[in-house]
N, C-alpha and C positions, 0 to 999 in steps of 0.2 A: 691598630694603633698608628701605623704608618699613614693610613687614610686620614686620621684626625689631624696629624701634624702637617699633612699636605693640603688640608682644607683651610679656608679663611678663618673658620671658627678656631681651629687649633693655633693658627698664627696670631690671631688677635688675642686669644687667651694667653698664649705664651708671652706676648708683648706686655700685656697688662701685669702678668705675674712677675716678669723680670723687672719691670719698672717699680712695682710695689716692693719687691724683694730688695732692690737696690736702695729705695728710700728707707725701708725698715732697717736695713743694715747700717746705713749712715746714721739714722736717728738713734738706733740702739747703741752704736759705738759712742756717739756724742753723749747720749744720756748716761751711759755707764761711766764715761770719763767725768761727767758732771757730778754724778752721784758719789763717785769715789772721792772727788775733791770736796764735795759738799759734806760728806760724813766726816772726813778728816778735819775740815774747818769747824764743823759742829763739835767735834771732840776737843779741838783746841779752845774754842770759845767756852765749852763747858768747863775745861780745866782752868781757864782764866777766871771764870765766875766763882768756881769753887775755891780757888786759891785766894781770891780777894775776900770771899766770905770768911774763910778760915783765918786769914790775916786779921780781919776785923775782930773775929771772936777771940783771938789770942790777945789782942790789945784790950778788949772790953771786959774780959772775964779774968778775975784774979784767982778764982778757984780752979785748980787744975782738973779736979775730977769732973766738975760740970762742963768745963771746956772740952775735955776728952769725949764726954758723952755726946755733946752737941756735934763735935767734929765727926764722930763715928756715924751719927745719923745723917750727916751731910754726904759723906763718902758712900758710894755704892760698893757692891762686892768686887767690882773689877777695877776700882780706883783706890790707890794707896797713897799715903802721904807721910812726910816727916817734917818736923819743925826744928830748925837750928837757931842758935844764938848768933850774936854778932861775930863771934870768933869761928863760927862754922861747926861747932859741936852740936850733935844731935840732942835736942831737949826732949822732944816727944816723937814717937813713931807710931804710925797706924798702918800695919802691914798684915794682910791676910793671905796666907799661902806659903809656899816653899821659897827657899833661897833668899831669905830676908837679908842676911849679912852680906852676901855676895852682891845683891842688888844695891844696898846702901853704900857699900865701899865703892862700887863702880860709879855711882852717881857722885859721891863726894870726891872721888879722885879727879873728876872733871873740873879743872880750874875755871871753866866757863861760868859755872853757877856761883862762884864767889865774886864774880864781877858785878852781879846785880846789887851787892851791898855797897859798892862804890858808886855805880851809876844810878841806882834807884829805879831801874827798869826791869820788867820781867824778862826772863830768858827761856826760850822754848827750843827743844832739840829732840831729834829722833835718835834713839840709841838701841844697840843690840845687847840684850842682857838675858840672864837665865829666866826660864819660865817659872811662874808662881804656881803652876798647876802640875808640871811634870819635871822629873829630874833629867839632868843632862840634855836639856832641850833649850835652845836659844830662841828668843822671840824679839820682835821689834817693839820698842816702847816709845811712847810720847812723854817726854819729861819737861815739866815746867817749874822754874824757880821764880818765886814771887817774893819781893822784899816786904818785910814787916816794918812799917814806919810808926814812930811814936814821937810826938813833939818835933816833927820834921827831921827826925834822926832815924837811921836804919838800925833796928835793934835785933834783926834776925831775918830768916827766910822761911817761906813755906814751899816745900818741894813736893809736888804732886806728880805721880807717874802712873801711867795707865798703858796696859798692853794694847797694841793696835790690832790684835786678833779679834777683839770685840768689834772694833770698827770694821774689820774685814768680814766678820760674820754678818754684821748688818748690811754691808755692801753686797755680800754674796746673796743674802735673802732678797735684797732689792733687785740684784741682777737676775735671780730666778723669776721674780715677779715680772721684770721687764721682758725676759725671754718668753715667759708664758703669754704675756700680753702680745708680743710680736707673733708668736705661733697662732694665737687665736685670731689676730688681725690677718695673718697670712691665709688661714683657713677660710675666714669670712671673705677675704678678697678673692680667693680662688673660686668660692661658690658664686659670689656676685659677678666676678669677671666672666665666668662661664655662662651665667644667666644672661648677663648683658651682651656678651658676644653672640650668644644663641639668638637673642631677640633682634640684634642688629643684622645678623647674617641669615636669619630665617627667610626674610623677603628676598635676599640675594640668592639663596638656594632655590627658592621658588622661581626666581627669574632665570637661573641657570637651567632648570628643568624646562621652563617655557621656551628658552632659546634652543634647547635640544629638540623640542617638539617642532619649533619653527624650521630647524634644519632638516627635519624629516618631511616637511611639506604641510604640516598641520597649522595652517595660517589662521585658523579660528581660535587658537589658544589665547586666553586672556588672563591677566594677573589681577587679583582683587586689590583694590585701592582702599586700605583701611586706616591710613594716616596721611596727614597733610604736610609731612616734612620732605626732605630731599629724596628719601626712599619712595614715598608716595608719589612724588613728582616723577621719579624715574620709572615707576610702574605705569603711570599715565602715559609717559613718552613711549614706553615699550609697547603698550597696547595700540597707540597711534601708529607706531612703526609696523606692527603686525597687520593692521588694516591697510596701510599703504603698500606693504609687500604683497598682500593678497590681491589688492587692486592691480598693481603693476604686473604681477605674475599672470593674473587672468588676462590682462591686455596682451602680454607676450604670448600666452598660450593661444589666444584668439588669432593673433597675427600669424603665429606658427601654423595653426590649423588651417587658416585661410590660405597661407602660402602652400601648405602640403596639399590642400584640396585643389588649388589651382594647378600645381605641378602634376598631381595624380590625374586630373581630368584632361590635361593636355594630351593631344594625340601625338605630339612631337616628343622626342627624347631630349631631356635637358640634363646636362652634366656640368657641374661646377668644379674647376680645377684650382689647386693651389699653385704657388710659384714653382714648386719643385715637381709639378706635373702629377701630384697625387690627387685622387678624387675626393672632394669634400662632400658633395651632395649629388644625388641623382634620383630621378623619379622612376616609377615602375617600368615605363617604356624604355628608359635608358638602361635599366637593369637587364631587360630582355636583350637589348642590343649588345650590351657588354658580354652577356653569357654567350650569345651567338658568335661574337668575335673570339672569345676565349676558346670555344670548341673548335673554331676554324684554325686557330694557331697552334704551334707546337707547344709542348708542355713547358719548355724552358724559355719561351718568349712571353712578353707582356701581353695584356689584354687590349691595350690601345694600339691601333695600327700605326705604322710609322708615318703614313700620310697625314694623319690627324696630329701626331706629335710635331711634325714639321710646321703645320699651320699654327699650332699652339705656341711653338717657339717664336714664330714670327710675330704673333700678337703680343706676347709678353715682352719682346725686345723692342718693337717699334710702336707699340700702343695703337695699332691699327686694326679695324674690324675686317675680317676676311669672310667671303662667301664663295662657295664652290660646290660642285656636284661630283661625287666620287662613287666608284664601284668598289664595295668592300664585302668580301665573303660571298660573292655572287648576288649581292643586292645593291641597289642604287640609293644613295642618300644625298639630299640637299643639305649642306653643312654651313652653318653660320657661327663664327666664333668672335666674341667681343671681350675686351678687357674689363676687369672689375677693379674699381678704385677704392682705396681707403685713404681719404683725404686727397693728397696730390700724388700719392704713390700707387703703383699697381700691385694689388695683393693676389691676383689670380685672373681667371678668365672663365666665361660661361659659354658652353657650346650647345647649340640647338640643332638637332638632327631630325630631318623629316624623311621618312621612308618613302622613296619615289618608285619602289619596285612595281607596285600595282599600276601606277600611272604608265610606267614603261611598258608593262605587259599589255595594258589597254591600248596604248599607242601602237604597239606591235600588232595586236589583234585587229585594230582598226585598219592599219595599213595592209595587213594580210587579208582582211576581209574584203577590202576594196579591190585588192589585186586578184583575189580568187573569184569574186563576183564578176569582175571585169573579164577575167579569163573564161569563166563559165558561160557568160552571156555573149561573148564575142562570137563563138561558133554558131549558135542558133540565130543570132541577129544577122550574121553574114549569110547564112543559108536563106533566111527569110528575105533578106534584101536581094540576094542573087536570083532566087527562083521567082520572086515577084517581079523583078525587072525583066526576067526572061519572058514571063507571061505577058507583061505590058508591051514588050518590044515585038511580040509575035514570033518568038523563036520556035515555039512549039508548032509542029506540022500536023499533029493529029490530036484527037480528043484523049487518046490514051496517054500521050506524053504530058498533056496539060493536067489530066487527072493525077498522074504520078507526081508532078511538081506540087499540085495543090495538097496531095497527101503528105508530102515532105514538109510543106509549110505548116500543115495542121499538126504533124507530130512534133515539130520543133516548138510551135507555140504552146502545145501541151507540156512539153518539157520545161519551157520557161515558166509556165503556170505552176508546175510542181516545185520548181526551184524557189519561186516567190513564196508559195505556201509554206514550204519548209523553213525558209528564212524567217517568216513571220512567227511560226510556231516556236522556233528556237529563240527568237528575240523575246517572246512572251515568257518562255520558261526561264531564261537567264535573268530576266528582270523581276521574277517572282510573281508575275501577274497571271500565271496559268492556274486555273481552277480545277481541282480534282473532285470528281463525283464518286466518292468511295462507298462501297457496299460489300457485304459478305459474298465472297465468290468461291464456289467449289472449283478447285484448281484442275482436277483431272478431267472433268467434262469440258472445261474451258480449253485446255490444251488439246484434247481430242478433236474438238471442232476446228482448231487452227490447223492441225496436222491433216485432217480430212480436206480442208480447203486447198492445201498444197499437193495433194496426192496426184492430181492430173498434171500439174506443172512438173512434178518430179518424174512422172512416167514419160512425159514429152522430152525431158532432158536426159532420159535414160539413167536416172539416179534413184537409188533405193532410199525411201523415207521411212523411218521407224520411230516409235514412241515407247520409251522405257520408263515405267513408273511402278511404284510399290502397290500391288493389288491388295484389296481389302482394307485400305486405310482411308479415312475421311480427312482430306486435307482442305482446310478453308483458310482464306486470307481476306483481310479487309482492304480492298484496293479499288482503283478505277479500272473497270474492265476494258473500256475502249482504249485507254492509254496503254495498258499492258498488251492488248492485241496489236496495237501499233508497233510496240517493241519487238514482239516475237514474230510478227509478220515480216518486219525488216530483217531480223536475224535469219529466219528460215529462207527468205528470198535470196539474201546474200549467199548463204551456204549452198543453196541449190545451184545458183548461177555460177559459182566458182568451184563447183565440184565436177570433175571430168566424167565422161560417159562411163557407166559401170561403177561409179563411186557410191558412197553411202552417206546419208545425213541422218543423225540420230538426235532426238529430243529426249533428254534425261530429266527425271524428276526425283529428288531425294528429300526426305523429311528429317529434320534434326529436332533438337529439344524445343526451341521456340522460333526456328527459322526453317525456310525451305530453300532448296537450291534447284534452279532450272538451268540446264546447260544445253547448248546447241553445238554439236560436234560434227565436223565434216572430214572427208578424206581427200581434200584438195591439196594443192601445193603448199598451202599454209602462208601465213604472214611472216615476213622476216623478223628475227628477234629484235633487231635494232629499231624496227618500226612500231613494235607493240606499245611503247609508252605514249605514242602520239596518235593512235588511230581514232581516239574519241574526240579529237579536235576537229573543228569545222574545216571542210574541204580537204582534209589530209587524206592522201591516197598512197598506200604502199606500192600499188601497181596502177598506174594511170589508166591502163586499159581495162581494169576490172569493172568500172562503172560507166565510163563515158560512152563506150560503144553500145551499152545496153540501157542507156537512158537514166543512169544514176545521177544524183545531185551532189554526193559527198557529204551530206548532212545527216544521213540516217543514224549513224552510230552516235553522233553528238546529241541528237534528239533522244535516242534510247537511253543514253547515260543520264540526261537531265530528268527523264521520267522515272527511272529507277531511283535516282537520288532523292527526288521529291517524295517517294514512298518510304524513305528511310532505309533503302536497300543499298546494294553495291553490285557493280558490274565490272568484270575483269576479263581480259583475253590472254590466252597463252597457247603455245604450240603444243600439239599432241605429241605423244611419245614417238609414234612412228611417222605419221604425216597428217597434214591438215591443221585446223585451228579449232579451239574450244572457247566459246563465249559462255561465261558462267554468271548467272544473276542470283543474288541472295536477297530474299524478301522476308519480312516478319510474318509469322502466323498469327491468326486470331487466337487470343488467349482467353 
């Protein structure tokens, strides 16, 4: 019920009912007043006509009996009369009912009715007299005194009196009919008002439902246009609005998707700030940068570094673009912050951050590479230049001295050749241009061959060389045999050369679920703990004397790491529990 009254149908229905009820109330009240006056007037007119007729009958009829019969026929059951002479004495009386004498005395006692004999005009008056139907009951009567004229002389009066209860009964019946008619009109009005309001509001309810669908994003919602009035025109306008909304929303979505695609595809981090330094928009690259800053900072600090907040404050205050390069959280960023305008006022700022860490690393690697190559080539070039000048200047006094110098020149040139070859191999690996020729390789025979190759070298160095592997297991991997031989040749050569006399070098092979682990362990002095994270970098040497005096280039471990990585494996180095170093390579097995 509450839903009906809160709806437009209920409100329109109630408005129509109130309006019709008010009109019916006014019309009924006026009609009842009119009918009451009308019936009273009709009663008065009827009394006048009857009195005039009786007066004429009294004059025209000499026979009293015939006159009385005629007068009785004229008078109805509720109308009584009496005829008086010129002196006011009652000559004839026509009374039906109770309290005759009381009523006649009451009427005759009124001096008003004797005046009509003098003036010759009828006299009408309402009086309270006893009822003709019930004892001890007073009623209101309408009393008319009509003069009887003969030869232009008043010879008596006709007094007619009638109880107004008859008029009231007629008025009451008429009132009942009026109320019944009003009730029927109210019921019909209620029905047709509800029907009319429903017909009017039905399109509006449909429009409300369609508007709710539009608010949910269903822009294909359409209203049927079944009429050409204002409601039909409103439905047409609503459908046009829906089409326009769909068109503009699609345009906005396309622009938003395009902007999101641009921001997502950008390699730079883009962050949009509000005037209160809160973040409004950021692309995935910026999210990663913000997460990195958040993890670097304390839990009670904000995610935005103070350096950027200072730059942002300057941009919002002075409306100037700022570009700078900062180191934040161990990474280098090129930062550009520009103001965002809304009309003539600044509503925020946009920051573009480019991660320059890799460029810094490449620049450092380039400078380190040039320094290391220059350092590595300086000694052999100096030796080549010095011994060649000595030979040209004839410093040598014998063939043996000359042959010794030539041998030194040959050894240093071979060392330079190995250095250049290693540099080219490493460059090809790091650039991704190294091609692998993979094939199924039985690992145990392969490692036995490499160990056998180094047996004589180990004996000459007075180092024990051993191979530890699980017997009875067929271990096969899909790898490039030549490249793996290059790796373990380098590792075994380094281990033997850096293991003192009486030491031991062991090659371990272990099989796991889907991988195998090949480790080279020695009992030398070992690599310092602080140098372990850097030993796979180019030209890095924990002990400069470890390779230079024996012809090493400082690139073997870097090449080994690139080869293992290209096979989907992993190589790590760690110190042994007692002494020495363990190089462990993990490679996938053939499944």
